[in-house]
C-alpha positions in Angstrom: 21.7 -8.3 7.4 20.2 -5.3 6.9 16.3 -5.4 6.6 13.6 -2.5 5.6 10.5 -2.7 7.7 7.7 -0.9 6.7 6.1 1.4 9.2 2.0 2.0 8.4 0.4 -1.5 7.7 3.6 -3.5 9.2 5.2 -2.2 12.4 2.7 -0.7 13.4 -0.4 -2.9 13.0 2.1 -5.1 16.1 3.9 -3.4 17.7 4.1 -5.7 19.9 5.9 -8.4 18.2 8.3 -5.8 16.4 9.2 -4.1 19.8 10.9 -8.0 20.7 11.9 -8.6 16.7 13.8 -5.5 16.3 15.5 -5.7 19.7 16.6 -9.2 18.6 17.7 -8.7 15.0 20.2 -5.7 16.4 21.3 -8.3 19.5 21.9 -10.4 16.5 24.2 -7.5 14.8 21.5 -6.7 11.9 20.4 -3.5 11.1 16.7 -2.2 11.2 15.6 0.8 8.8 12.3 1.8 8.9 10.4 3.1 6.2 7.5 5.4 6.0 5.8 7.9 4.1 5.0 9.9 7.3 7.9 12.6 9.2 10.3 10.6 10.2 9.8 13.1 13.3 6.5 11.2 14.2 7.5 7.5 13.1 10.5 7.9 15.7 7.9 9.3 18.3 5.8 6.0 18.1 8.5 3.9 18.2 9.9 5.1 20.8 6.6 4.8 22.9 6.5 1.5 22.3 10.2 1.3 23.1 10.6 -0.5 19.4 14.3 -0.3 18.0 15.7 1.1 15.1 18.8 1.9 13.5 17.6 4.5 11.1 14.2 5.7 9.6 14.1 6.4 6.0 11.1 9.1 5.1 9.6 9.7 1.9 7.7 13.0 2.3 11.0 14.0 4.6 13.1 13.1 1.2 10.9 14.5 -1.1 10.4 17.6 1.2 14.1 18.4 1.3 14.2 17.6 -3.2 11.5 20.2 -3.6 9.2 17.1 -5.4 6.2 17.4 -2.5 3.4 20.2 -3.3 2.2 21.0 0.9 -1.5 22.4 1.3 -2.6 24.9 3.4 -4.6 21.4 5.4 -1.8 19.6 6.1 -1.9 17.7 3.0 0.8 17.1 0.4 0.9 15.3 -3.2 3.9 13.9 -4.8 3.7 12.2 -8.1 2.5 8.6 -7.9 5.4 6.8 -10.6 7.8 9.0 -8.1 6.1 7.7 -4.6 5.8 4.3 -5.8 9.5 3.6 -6.5 11.0 5.5 -3.7 11.2 2.4 -1.5 12.8 -0.1 -4.3 15.3 2.9 -4.8 16.4 3.4 -1.3 16.7 0.1 -0.4 18.9 -1.5 -3.3 21.1 2.4 -3.0 21.8 1.3 0.4 21.8 -2.3 0.4 19.3 -3.4 2.3 18.7 -7.2 2.3 15.2 -7.4 2.8 12.1 -5.1 2.5 9.0 -6.3 4.6 5.8 -3.9 3.7 1.9 -4.6 3.2 1.2 -2.9 -0.3 2.6 -5.1 -3.4 2.2 -1.6 -5.5 5.2 -0.9 -4.0 6.4 -4.1 -4.8 6.6 -4.0 -8.6 9.4 -2.0 -8.4 12.0 -3.9 -5.9 15.5 -5.6 -7.0 15.8 -6.4 -2.9 14.3 -9.3 -2.1 11.0 -7.8 -1.1 8.2 -9.8 1.6 4.6 -8.7 1.5 3.0 -8.4 5.2 -0.3 -9.7 5.2 -1.2 -8.9 9.0 -3.9 -10.9 9.5 -2.4 -13.8 9.7 0.8 -12.7 10.3 2.9 -13.9 7.0 5.1 -12.6 4.9 5.4 -13.9 1.3 8.3 -13.2 -0.9 6.5 -12.2 -4.3 8.0 -14.4 -7.2 10.0 -16.6 -5.1 7.1 -18.8 -3.4 8.7 -18.6 -0.2 6.4 -17.9 3.2 7.8 -16.8 6.8 5.2 -17.1 9.3 5.3 -13.9 11.9 2.9 -15.9 14.3 5.7 -17.5 15.8 8.6 -16.3 18.2 10.7 -13.3 17.1 13.3 -16.1 17.6 11.9 -18.3 14.9 10.8 -15.6 12.2 14.5 -14.0 12.3 16.3 -17.7 11.6 13.3 -17.9 9.5 14.0 -14.7 7.4 17.7 -15.1 7.2 17.5 -18.9 5.7 14.8 -17.5 2.9 17.3 -14.5 2.3 20.3 -16.9 2.0 17.8 -19.5 -0.2 17.2 -16.1 -2.3 21.1 -15.1 -2.8 22.4 -18.6 -3.6 19.6 -18.5 -6.8 
């Protein structure tokens, strides 16, 4: 299984859990792609500092910058067209055959064909939109991974 996980609001909201979860997922032959609006360099620095394993990092700002779609300002801020920005994670997950994406922002969820699990840091739950399936992230990483696998199987068989 290829698992997409948002950085801001998901991984960085509970780094101790995702340190264990990601290591377990990778040990079980899954791959973890961390998706972020921020730069890959900054995200990787955080992940490495917290010993959070991953297979790859996709950075929206790096991608849009490389394609000339980001406007940068002197203060270091940038602008990307909202519609392009909001669809980017969904497009990446679809094109890279990600099996599930976990994110805390419903704004992006509207564009997903890939199963999208809306994560709420408090009470640490993930709900598959339009599927009425919930995964409780208050459980052990082993149980969460098992429940995530079962949820994806259930969604895929429909």
